[in-house]
TIDRENLUM-872168 format. One record per residue: residue in one letter; x, y, z of N, C-alpha, C in turn. Coordinates in steps of 0.001 Angstrom, whole numbers, padded with zeros to 6 digits, always signed. Atoms other than C-alpha are relative to their C-alpha. Example, Ala and Ser with C-alpha at 12.3 -4.5 7.8 and 13.67 -1.06 7.14 Angstrom:
A+000890-001190+000000+012300-004500+007800+000900+001200+000000/S-000820-001190-000060+013670-001060+007140-000770+001090+000730/
***
This chain:
X+000723-001262+000116+000106+000070-000015+000511+001166+000029/X-000703-001263+000035+001299+003501-000997-000195+001024+001210/X+000079-001021-001058+001839+005994+002063-000263+001145-000614/X+000435-001082+000635+000021+008963+000537+000748+001267+001138/X-000314-001230-001036+000847+010945+003704+001468+000403-000024/X-001293+000036-000097+004584+010439+003226+000586+000483-001125/X-000408-000059+001342+004529+011031-000820+000016+001714-000059/X-000423-001533+000258+005958+014623-001655+000141-000064-001590/X+000096-000039+001541+005355+014746-005395+001228+001167-000238/X-001005-001077+000550+007672+018133-005527+001377-000589+000378/X-001450+000130-000276+010606+016364-004244+000722-001183-000991/X-000708+000850+001066+010974+013903-007201+000724+000668-001049/X-000711-000503+001010+013066+014396-010050-000807+000566-001273/X+001341-000481+001118+011084+016316-012921+000789+000787-001058/X-000194-001403+001098+011403+018365-016226-000930+000657-000274/X+001447-000602+000851+009638+020831-017718-000223-000373-000815/X+000774+000772+001085+007495+019842-020202+000748+000653-001398/X-000534-000207+001066+009487+021779-022644+001583-000390-000043/X-001400+000543-000032+012905+020119-021746-000225-001576-000020/X+000502+001438+000271+011449+016604-022767+001274-000886-000227/X-001247+000673+000678+014646+015510-024515+000941-000602+001060/X-000817+000509-001204+016382+015177-021019-000608-000959+000961/X+000154+000779-000870+014237+012896-019602+000594-001602-000052/X-000675+001313+000182+015569+009373-018922-000532-000904-000740/X+000051+000448+001251+015795+006741-021314-000607-001605+000710/X+000045+001286-000503+014415+003939-018696-001209-000101+000525/X+001261+000149-000581+011514+002460-016991-000497+001046+001016/X+000487-000841-000924+009628+005065-015315-001586+000187+000359/X+001247-000412-000376+006274+005811-013459-000143+001659-000057/X-000159-001409+000221+005837+009621-014529-001495+000874+000598/X+001042-000683-000836+003392+012329-012854-000004+001489-000658/X-000274-001112+000593+002347+015368-014823-000376+000909+000984/X+000513-000966-001088+002058+018330-012265-000222+001266-000499/X+000346-001432+000328+000834+021781-012785+000883+000915+000811/X-000510-001226-000582+002242+024957-011495-000306-000130+001643/X+000438+000014-001288+000504+024416-008216+000572-000955+000622/X-000757+001144-000627+002184+021306-007563-001273-001178-000077/X+001073+001007+000287-001076+019268-008555+000266-000804-001022/X-000217+000599+001057-000917+016398-009888-001117-000387-001100/X+000991+000027+001167-002870+016134-013283-000282-001501-000654/X-000152+000981+000700-001977+012765-014705+001209-000959+000561/X-000818+000895-000288-000100+009595-013924+000140-001160-000989/X+000051+001123+000863+001427+006903-016263+000965-000560+000067/X-001197+000759+000064+003993+004562-017193+000570-000219-001258/X-000643+000328+001153+006686+003912-019632+001269-000876-000006/X-000933+000819-000134+009370+001262-020237+001163+000845-000491/X-001088-001054+000006+011301+004459-021732-000614+001374-000260/X+001047-001199-000065+010121+007602-020696+000269+001216-000832/X-000350-000843+000869+012050+009994-023051-000793-000081-001374/X+000703+000229+001196+010472+008246-026096-001803-000213-000124/X+001532+000197-000044+007147+007625-024585-000575+001589+000018/X+000500-001365+000206+006993+011649-024280+000327+000810-001261/X+000172-000705+001305+007909+012389-027840-001259-000278-000639/X+001233+000242+000651+004675+011250-029076-001326-000287+000510/X+001309+000623-000882+002379+010970-026137-001110+001113-000240/X+001408-000305+000778-001273+011878-027036-000505+001212+001114/X+000195-001274-000904-001540+014688-023989+000834+001047-000147/X-001105-000921+000164+001706+016515-024939-000727+001347-000788/X+000485-001491+000106-000122+019063-027102-000951+001006+000883/X+000713-000782-000668-002649+019952-024856+000594+000411+001230/X-000918-000158-001216-000287+019945-021772+001183+001297-000450/X-001200-000896-000064+002385+022076-023306-000566+001600-000279/X+000307-001224-000106+000030+024858-023519-000448+000564+000810/X+000022-000578-001339-000334+025328-019913+001115+000301+000557/X-001881-000574-000569+002810+027426-018287-000147-000986+001203/X-000326+000389-001576+004570+025692-015300-000392-001653+000019/X+000265+001871+000174+003696+021767-016354+001452-000602-000031/X-001333+000797+000016+006721+019834-015444-000396-001699-000187/X+000001+001285-000094+007037+015946-015661+001023-000602+001399/X-000731+000596-000917+008041+014308-012540-000071-001459-000021/X-000081+001435+000503+009272+010655-012673+000657-000686+001543/X-000716+000826-000717+010209+007609-010458+000627-001198-000623/X-000649+001150+000598+012547+005203-011981+000043-001091+000709/X+000611+001493-000601+011218+001654-011248+000544-001188-000712/X-000276+001258+000810+012217-001842-012404-001672-000190-000832/X+000946+000258+001187+010095-002951-015535-000977-000547+000643/X+001332+000899-000353+007756-005546-013543-000769+000840+001049/X+000988-000862-000868+006639-002817-010980-000654+001276-000777/X+000729-001150+000425+005552-000196-013498-001406+000023+000006/X+001681+000057-000372+001671-001335-013549-000356+000261+001505/X+000645+000039-001596+001457-001854-009731+000380+001435+000566/X+000295-001176-000256+002757+001575-009015-000656+001028-000885/X+000885-001000+000539+001037+003440-011464-001268-000227+000682/X+001379-000138-000279-002194+001972-010485+000074+000478+001353/X+000133-000631-001273-001193+002733-006692-000256+001443-000129/X+000024-001417+000128-000506+006265-007531-001394+000545-000452/X+001222-000345+000418-003617+006465-009562-001105+000188+001114/X+000551+000430-001079-005546+005158-006893-000003+000852+001396/X+000141-000764-001589-004293+007325-004082-000162+001909-000281/X-000070-001358+000346-003815+010725-006042-001303+000495-000676/X+001063-000410+000572-006891+010595-008315+000187+000853-001098/X-000316-001242+000711-005295+012804-010953-001165+000250-001212/X+001160-000142+000860-008253+014411-013060+000201-000624-001547/X+000105+000449+001373-006869+013563-016434+000514-001317-000207/X-000023+001718-000164-006714+009804-015762-001366-000666-000201/X+000879+000551+000422-009404+008297-017133+000026-001496-000127/X-000406+001598-000117-008615+004884-015858-001298-000660-000204/X+001178+001244+000476-010864+001862-017202+001094-001179+000097/X-000292+001228-000384-009989-001240-015935+000297-000653-000981/X-000334+000736+001433-008190-003599-018652-000960-001255-000006/X+000764+000661+000600-010342-005821-020461+001021-000953-000851/X-000238+001194+001175-009518-009172-022709+001734-000225+000552/X-001467+000388+000091-005604-009907-022975+000655+000823+000948/X-000623-000991-000966-004491-006967-020909-000375-000254+001661/X+000521+000545-001403-006516-007965-017914+000549-001345+000566/X-000580+001277-000273-005575-011562-018140+001505-000292+000223/X-001422-000032-000259-001949-010604-018670+000388+000281+001374/X+000075-000589-001474-002094-008511-015453-000127-001228+001200/X+000585+000700-000841-003865-011081-013596+001102-001232+000402/X-001210+000961-000307-000607-013545-014290+001328+000776+000214/X-001307-001018-000493+001589-010580-013184+001089-000016-001100/X-000895-000165+000987+003218-010300-016512-000104+001221-000678/X-000090-001574+000699+004600-006954-018465-000345-000722-001746/X+000121+000273+001281+003719-006896-021960+001316-000881-000889/X-001440+000468+000558+007701-007782-022971-000096-001566+000558/X+000152+001231-000481+007120-010833-020625-000912-001096-000912/X+000945+000854+000528+004136-012154-022180+000654+000047-001683/X-000664+000331+001109+005743-011425-025777+000913-000991-000099/X-001114+000966+000252+008725-013439-024878-000742-001620-000129/X+000472+001520-000349+006612-016638-023847-000657-000102-001175/X+000651+000416+001051+004425-016361-026902+000878+000145-001242/X-001025-000572+001187+007481-015227-029505-000678+000834-001048/X+000227-001170+000729+006116-012169-030695+000473+001173+000706/X-000457-001289-000609+007102-008571-030294-000649+000705+001126/X+000871-000527-000559+006000-006489-027794-001057+000983-000038/X+000917-000660+000592+004434-004191-030146-001346-000517-000548/X+001282+001058+000418+002264-007162-031150-000792+000059+001026/X+000668+000177-001363+001121-007706-027403-000891+001343-000095/X+000337-001182-000364+000445-004037-027120-001327+000355-001255/X+001106-000064+000967-001684-003985-030316-001014-000971+000110/X+001317+000861-000744-003814-006978-029173-000513+000574+001085/X+000634-000643-001123-004536-005192-025981-000729+001242-000407/X+000655-001119+000274-005402-002258-027812-000854-000190-001166/X+000700+000640+001049-007530-004136-030401+000352+000392-001310/X-000639-000655+001239-005323-003350-033245+000392-001292-000672/X-000032+001169+001003-004068-005678-036042+000256-001289+000884/X+000254+001172-000581-004382-009174-035087-001049-000822+000451/X+001156+000388-001136-007246-009122-033160-001352-000861-001037/X+000735+000571+000683-009702-010293-036043+000288-001608-000074/X-000416+001397-000101-007773-013795-035913-000630-000465+001128/X+000476+000515-001473-008503-014159-032072-001888-000153-000151/X+001588-000206+000247-012352-013105-033054-000442-001321-000587/X+000443+000939+000762-012473-015865-035469+000143-001452+000546/X-000238+001285-000826-010809-018718-033092-001252+000028+000727/X+000841+000193-001186-013350-017741-030375-001400+000009-000847/X+001340+000319+000706-016218-018092-032996+000363-001476-000563/X-000181+001399+000898-014893-021436-034529-000164-000609+001482/X+000233+000242-001633-014614-022361-030511-001377-000288+000119/X+001180+000189-000599-017859-021635-029733-001032-000907-001048/X+000868+000588+001400-019494-022978-033186+000449-001579+000361/X-000551+001454-000253-017466-026389-032135-000331-000261+001514/X+000079+000379-001636-017998-026168-028435+001122-000855+000498/X-001360+000642-000183-014331-026890-027889+000837+001461+000320/X-000926-001104-000190-011243-024778-026593+001129+000161-001330/X-000905-000309+000936-008470-023308-028617+000892-001307-000094/X-000910+001319-000054-006408-026338-027536-000483-001277-000849/X+000332+001102+000630-008885-028829-028779+000071+000474-001556/X-000148-000517+001031-009019-026843-031852+001044-000309-001080/X-001143-000009+000716-005509-026999-032716+000716-001191+000317/X-000553+001369-000349-004917-030532-031415+001012-000249+000935/X-000674+000425-000846-002630-029532-028744-000155-001071+000738/X+000311+001191-001358-003773-032074-025989+000344-001199-000766/X-000293+001162+000771-003535-034513-028760+001611-000348-000223/X-001263+000093+000168-000033-033521-029738+000823-000316+001428/X-000985+000011-000970+001021-033671-026073-000049-001457+000489/X+000168+001056-000365-000426-036784-025231+000612-001101-001053/X-000865+000746+001003+001292-038248-028553+001787-000118+000665/X-001511+000141-000692+004704-037042-027086+000145-000906+001207/X-000014+000909-001213+003851-038943-023741+000203-001369-000336/X+000167+001183+000193+003237-042087-025304+001647-000514-000919/X-001175+000300+000853+006627-041964-027660+000683-000412+000820/
***
């Protein structure tokens, strides 16, 4: 549990929003803070500098004066947990947090990062991100789900994975 009483946003390292090129290229949870020290938004990134080069909130935030990006460098495996704890504790107004669904929810319940799941499945992290955001490749999952529903089976049944595993045990 995050102790909000002892959490001082102003003591964190930060960059003015105009100096984003100086942000670290490491995994960080970041906080967008206004000139009054109020946290407006909390997010996470495996590479903070790259994230902010094309952040979807950048254009609207750069128009406000005194905006800075505070950050906490953290191990990749803790990004999601710390981000979630800070969002719950600080309730930033620009976080329209919607609980993850589908693959993202299942991945998080398994305690995996997108990179870890990508390594397990043998795809890129970008592919996992696209699946989670209902971009490329999702149609294939939808077709498999419809096949399984129509045939009243699981994907393992559909592709014969259990049968292949049984054959290996028999060999």
